[in-house]
Rosetta silent file (secondary structure, phi, psi, omega in degrees, C-alpha in Angstrom):
SEQUENCE: MSYSIRIYILGPDDTLYRLASATFSRMVDDPKSHRLERFAGQRVRMAEVIVEVRDRAPYAVVRLVYEMLGFDAEGRFDRDAFIRRNAALAELAIDPAVP
SCORE:     score description
SCORE:     0.000 S_00000001
   1 L     0.000  140.562  176.105  249.377  154.226  143.412 S_00000001
   2 E  -146.342  179.917 -179.955  249.410  155.994  140.052 S_00000001
   3 E  -127.115  149.118  179.598  247.037  157.662  137.638 S_00000001
   4 E  -133.535  137.584  176.389  246.067  156.827  134.086 S_00000001
   5 E   -98.935  130.001  178.670  244.299  158.979  131.507 S_00000001
   6 E  -127.380  136.430 -179.248  241.774  157.198  129.317 S_00000001
   7 E  -118.250  131.569  179.529  239.883  158.725  126.436 S_00000001
   8 E  -126.044  141.903  173.710  236.641  157.325  125.100 S_00000001
   9 E  -115.838  132.695  176.146  234.551  158.368  122.117 S_00000001
  10 E  -101.104  112.042 -178.619  230.859  157.563  121.977 S_00000001
  11 L   -70.497  168.197 -178.585  229.857  157.042  118.363 S_00000001
  12 L   -61.172  -23.067  178.947  226.501  158.094  116.899 S_00000001
  13 L   -95.926   15.961  179.817  225.244  154.514  117.266 S_00000001
  14 L    67.853   20.181  172.431  226.237  154.536  120.991 S_00000001
  15 L   -81.068  136.126 -179.248  229.282  152.330  120.397 S_00000001
  16 E   -97.573  127.113  179.541  232.082  153.137  122.826 S_00000001
  17 E  -118.863  133.457  173.879  235.609  153.430  121.385 S_00000001
  18 E   -90.404  133.656 -178.964  238.781  153.775  123.429 S_00000001
  19 E  -118.729  125.124  179.072  241.250  156.242  121.960 S_00000001
  20 L   -61.445  140.917  179.779  244.890  156.198  123.050 S_00000001
  21 H   -58.722  -37.857  178.885  246.000  159.459  124.659 S_00000001
  22 H   -64.739  -38.827  178.203  248.965  159.636  122.275 S_00000001
  23 H   -65.067  -44.008  178.708  246.645  159.306  119.276 S_00000001
  24 H   -61.824  -42.406  178.037  244.418  162.093  120.591 S_00000001
  25 H   -60.136  -42.156  178.144  247.476  164.318  121.130 S_00000001
  26 H   -65.171  -37.349  177.492  248.590  163.669  117.552 S_00000001
  27 H   -62.050  -42.024 -179.941  245.088  164.507  116.290 S_00000001
  28 H   -69.463  -42.095 -178.257  245.195  167.836  118.118 S_00000001
  29 H   -70.392  -39.042 -174.614  248.761  168.616  116.988 S_00000001
  30 L  -146.721   76.107 -175.567  248.337  167.590  113.337 S_00000001
  31 L   -60.276  -29.584 -177.770  244.716  166.859  112.323 S_00000001
  32 L   -67.135  -32.711 -177.032  245.581  166.527  108.622 S_00000001
  33 L   -93.399  -12.580 -176.200  247.929  163.593  109.223 S_00000001
  34 L  -128.461   83.407 -176.418  245.900  161.816  111.928 S_00000001
  35 L   -96.680  153.859  170.625  242.373  161.227  110.717 S_00000001
  36 L  -118.824   89.061 -174.273  239.599  159.102  112.157 S_00000001
  37 H   -62.454  -24.913  178.590  237.694  158.166  109.027 S_00000001
  38 H   -58.622  -29.864 -176.301  235.090  156.278  111.082 S_00000001
  39 H  -107.488   19.240 -178.608  233.800  159.663  112.323 S_00000001
  40 L   -55.812  130.114  176.572  234.027  161.585  109.025 S_00000001
  41 L    72.159   19.406 -175.011  231.444  164.365  108.808 S_00000001
  42 L  -125.830  161.066  165.802  230.184  163.807  112.365 S_00000001
  43 E  -111.941  130.775 -177.807  230.125  165.362  115.825 S_00000001
  44 E  -129.893  161.176  178.312  230.711  162.828  118.571 S_00000001
  45 E   -91.703  143.080  179.112  230.905  162.843  122.346 S_00000001
  46 E  -129.417  144.272  172.765  234.202  162.279  124.126 S_00000001
  47 E  -125.988  128.017  172.686  235.000  161.524  127.757 S_00000001
  48 E  -103.780  123.348 -174.253  238.453  161.956  129.245 S_00000001
  49 E  -119.281  127.264  172.161  238.739  159.887  132.411 S_00000001
  50 E  -100.652  122.328 -173.330  241.505  160.077  134.982 S_00000001
  51 E  -115.251  133.511  171.937  241.666  156.764  136.793 S_00000001
  52 E   -79.926  131.501 -178.564  243.506  155.933  139.997 S_00000001
  53 E  -116.049  129.424  175.732  245.462  152.705  139.512 S_00000001
  54 E  -128.548  131.714 -178.795  246.522  150.430  142.373 S_00000001
  55 L    51.019   43.244  177.338  248.457  147.211  141.854 S_00000001
  56 L    65.472   15.508  179.959  248.079  147.647  138.074 S_00000001
  57 E  -125.827  142.319  176.100  244.278  147.624  138.289 S_00000001
  58 E   -58.866  134.327 -176.800  241.808  150.525  137.959 S_00000001
  59 E  -115.006  -44.694 -177.107  240.704  151.519  141.447 S_00000001
  60 E  -156.200  151.167  172.662  238.672  154.737  141.198 S_00000001
  61 E   -86.263  123.722 -176.954  237.619  157.448  138.785 S_00000001
  62 E   -94.757  -36.667 -175.916  239.269  160.670  139.918 S_00000001
  63 E  -155.032  142.997  175.130  238.023  163.084  137.244 S_00000001
  64 E  -126.376  134.142  175.183  235.712  163.122  134.211 S_00000001
  65 E  -129.571  130.881 -179.465  235.763  165.719  131.443 S_00000001
  66 E  -110.205  143.789  179.674  233.248  165.683  128.605 S_00000001
  67 E  -142.929  162.244  167.554  233.724  167.256  125.182 S_00000001
  68 E  -109.982  133.488  178.705  232.149  167.312  121.751 S_00000001
  69 E  -115.671  134.062  177.013  234.519  166.550  118.880 S_00000001
  70 E  -109.539  145.814  178.920  233.818  167.520  115.292 S_00000001
  71 E  -130.388  142.919  177.993  235.293  165.885  112.198 S_00000001
  72 L   -80.353 -175.891 -175.069  235.244  167.066  108.597 S_00000001
  73 L   -63.094  -18.219  179.764  234.171  164.973  105.611 S_00000001
  74 L  -103.968    6.850  177.463  237.592  163.284  105.468 S_00000001
  75 L    86.295   14.071  177.553  237.765  162.422  109.185 S_00000001
  76 L   -84.940  135.086  179.581  240.074  165.271  110.217 S_00000001
  77 E   -64.636  135.830  177.954  239.527  166.596  113.728 S_00000001
  78 L   -83.737   82.611 -175.665  238.167  170.174  113.910 S_00000001
  79 H   -64.060  -39.524 -177.052  240.976  171.500  116.049 S_00000001
  80 H   -61.739  -44.663  178.591  239.981  175.168  115.722 S_00000001
  81 H   -64.342  -39.758  179.095  236.493  174.607  117.183 S_00000001
  82 H   -61.008  -45.878 -179.544  238.008  172.489  119.975 S_00000001
  83 H   -66.904  -41.682  178.700  240.482  175.238  120.904 S_00000001
  84 H   -60.956  -45.401  179.916  237.796  177.965  120.760 S_00000001
  85 H   -62.592  -43.306 -179.138  235.486  176.017  123.092 S_00000001
  86 H   -69.364  -34.850  176.160  238.272  175.302  125.571 S_00000001
  87 H   -66.315  -39.738  178.094  239.466  178.922  125.512 S_00000001
  88 H   -64.669  -40.484  177.297  235.901  180.081  126.221 S_00000001
  89 H   -63.862  -41.303  178.820  235.641  177.635  129.140 S_00000001
  90 H   -64.552  -39.785  178.729  238.960  178.855  130.551 S_00000001
  91 H   -63.480  -40.826  177.213  237.792  182.451  130.232 S_00000001
  92 H   -62.961  -39.433 -178.858  234.604  181.645  132.136 S_00000001
  93 H   -68.821  -33.081 -176.928  236.593  179.984  134.903 S_00000001
  94 H   -85.709  -32.892 -176.370  238.965  182.949  135.241 S_00000001
  95 L   -61.798  131.266  178.112  236.382  185.729  134.832 S_00000001
  96 L   -66.645  148.076  179.417  235.151  187.154  138.153 S_00000001
  97 L   -67.258  139.103  178.972  231.490  186.603  138.912 S_00000001
  98 L   -97.619  123.610 -178.559  229.286  189.585  138.109 S_00000001
  99 L   -69.695    0.000    0.000  226.780  190.376  140.888 S_00000001
């Protein structure tokens, strides 16, 4: 048994695109050099799926994470907005509940 991470982007026309995890990592690390011109000037939905794999075949979905991704007019990923949203989510998770 093993696990596989799969990333999908849902385009504005509801077309589903699979994005390699390495490509997404490069987009986050260096948005200027790794553009997705197809999504230029748009905000799109993304799903990160962790899949349990048995005998080289997907067996079960273990975890789903949803995000919104923004791209500028040239198709560069808006990394700053992505980091701000994730930092805010982490802060909410760590912050003690207020009665």
